[in-house]
N, C-alpha and C positions, 0 to 999 in steps of 0.2 A: 328135201334137204338142199343145202346151198349149191350142190353140184348138179342138181336136176334142172334141166332147161326150163325157163319160165314159159307158161302157156300164153298164146295169143290167138284166141278164136278168130277165124276168118283171115289169118295171116299165114303166109308161107314161111313160118319160122324155120325150124329144123336146120338143114344144112346151110342154106343161104344166110340166114341170120347168124348162125354160129361162126361161119367163115368170116363174116364182116366183123363180128364181135372180137374175134381173135386178132384181126387186123388192127382194130382200135387199141386193144391191149398191147399189141406189139409196138405201136406208135408211142404209147405211153412209156413202155419199158426202154425203148431205144432213144427217146428224146433227151433225157438227162437234163432238161432245161427247167428253169423257173419261168412260169408263164404269168403274164399280166392278167389274162382272161381265159378261162375254160368255159366253153359253151356246151351245155348238156340238154338233151331233150329227145324229140321225135322227128318226124319228117320235116316239120317246119324249120327246125334247126339244121337237120342234115343237108337241107338244100344249100346251106352255105358252103358245103363241100362240093356241090354239083353232082350229088349222087342220090339214089333212092335205094335203100338197103344195100349200099355199096356199089350199085350198078352205075356205070358211067353213061348209060343210055338215057338218063334222066335229062332230056334236053327240051322238054315241053315247058309249059308255063310254070311248073313247080320249081324248075331249076334255071331256066334260061336267063342269063345275065346276072343271076344272083351271086355266084362266087366272085365275079369281078367286082360287083358292088361291095360285097362284104370285105374283100381284100383292101379296097380303096378306103372304106370307112374306118377300118381298124389297122391302117398301114403302120401306125406308130406303136402298136401293141404286139407283144409276143402272145400268140393265141393258138388254140387248138379246139377243134370241134369234135365232140364225142356224142354222137346222136345217131339213132337208127329209126328209120321209118316204121310206123306202127307201134312203137314202143309205148308201154304203159309204165307206171311207177315201178312195178315189180321187176321189169326188165332192166331199168336203170340200177336198181338195187343189186340185181344179179351181176350186172356188168361191173359194179364197184367191187364186188367180192371176187371177180375173176380178172383182175388186172388194172382196172381204171382208178381204184382208190389211191394207187401209188402216186398219182399226180397231185393229189389234193394238198399234201404238206408243202409242195413247191409252188403253190398257186396263190397269187395275190387276190384274185376275185373269181367268182363263179356266176354265170348267168344260166338260170334254169327256166325252161318253158316245157311243162309237162301237164298231162291231165285230160286232154281232149279225147284221147283214145280210151282212157279209163271210163270216161263218161259215156262214150258211145257204146262201150261193152255193156254197161248197165242198162242203157235206154233201149238199145236195139231190140231185145226180145219183147219189149213192151209195145213196139210200134211195127213189128213185122220185118225187122232187119234194118241194118244201117245203109245197105246199098241203095234200096229204092222203096222206102215205106210208102203206103198209100197217101194220096194228096191230103186227105182229111185226118191223118194220124195226129194224135195228141196224147199227152200224159197228164195226170192229175198233179195238183200242187203237192200232195203228199209224196207222190212218186218222185217228183223233182227234188224235194227236200231230202228224200232217202238217198237218191243217187249222188246229190251234191255232198251230203255228209260223208258218204263212203269215200268219194274222191278226195275231199279235203283231208280226211284222216290219213289217206295214203300219202298225200303230199307232205303232211306234217311228219310222217314217219321218215320220208326221204330227206327232208330238211334236217331232222335230228341226226340222221346218219351222216349227211354231208358235214354238218358242223362238228361232229365227233372226229372227223378226219382232217378238217381244214385247220390252218393256223388260227390262233386266237384273234389276230388282227385282220384276217382275211375278210373281204367284202362279199356279200351275197345279194344278187338281184334276182328276184322272183318275178317272172312275167305272167300276168293274169291270163287265163284262158281266153282266146280270141273268139269273136262271134263265128257261128257256123250255121250253114243251112241244114235242113232236116234230111236231105237226100243227096247222096254222093253221085249216083248214076245220072240223074237229071237234076242238075244244080238248081236249087231255088234259093232266093236271096232275101226273103222277108226277115226282118229283125226289128222288133221281137217276133219270134215264132213260137208255136205251141209245143215244141219238143225240147229245145236246148236253152232258151233264154233264161228262164227262171233259175235253172241249175247253175248255169255259167255265172250269173250275177251273184248267186249265193256263195259259190266257191271263191270268187274274187273278193267279195266283201269279207269273208272269213279269213282269207290270207292277209288282207290289209289290216284287219283288226288284231290279228295275232302277231304279225311280223314288223309292222311299221313302228312298233314301240321298242323293238329290239336293236341293240347297237350293231353297226356295220351291216345292216340289212334294210332292204327296201323292196316293196312290191310296186311294180309299175303297171298301170292300166293302159294298155295300148289299143284296145279294141275300138274305141270311139273313132279312131282314124279311118276305120274300114266301113263305117255306116253313115249313110246320108238319106234323109227323108224316109226313114223306116225301111231302108233296104241296104243289104251288104253291096258295096260297090263292085260290080263285076270286073272292072279294069284293075282293081286292087286284089281281088280274090276270085279268080275265074271259076273255080269249082265250089265256091262258097266255103272253102276250108283252108286251102293253101295260098299264102300270099304270092302274087306275081312279083316281078322285079320292082314294079312301082309300089306295090304293097309292102315289099320288104324294105324299101327305103323308109317308109313311115315307121315300120316296126323297129328297124335299126336305130333310127333317130330317137325313138322312145326308149330303147334299151340304153343308148348312150346317155340319155338324160338321167336314167337310174344310176348308171355307173358314176356320173358326175356327182349326183346327190350323195353318194356314200364315199366320195373322194377317191374312187378307183382310177378315174381319168380326169384330165383337166379340160 
């Protein structure tokens, strides 16, 4: 049911996640503001707060320098970040049902980056786990298509829900899933790789084909900024998953381009 906490295999959901979710819902309740931009998503977006699942101990490459950058880049906008590390689409939907949807009628635009954790949840069992799959791990084209179709359908469901709560004239910027390496423990940087590339490309193309024809909506492809000569650039994405402060500058510039395209900022 709607009150049952969403599952997150491999994550320490439970009390830590619930405590932080309550904090976000409280921020929404107490703000009473109309926001120019609401940022929603997972750890990549939560880094704008300088936290990881609410913890202020996130001072490594995933957060270092990023809140300052974010504040400076969006200094002219009233903004709020509603994102939790490890979240999948079902977690964002749950959060909407438990306090966060109240902000949407007061919001001029939403930026959503979600889906990489959904994809890893599908792929991990096929390659021996997300933490450290064997070096020769790969998945078939059919498996890539199946995982991508599942994740795209989840994102479609979330977008439909967001639109049902947002103002008719509100803008929506969907950020395509970023490149990622196959191993989190021992970061590897090949792109394309045999695990994620086909699925990520399929999802992003599906999102563009669906939403770039809709009013007040745009899908931005920011991943190309992170790849050079067939490799994810380590200085931009140290663990081949989370942008560093330098990578976040590229990502934020890309997001701002999308916001300008739909007329949310000048």
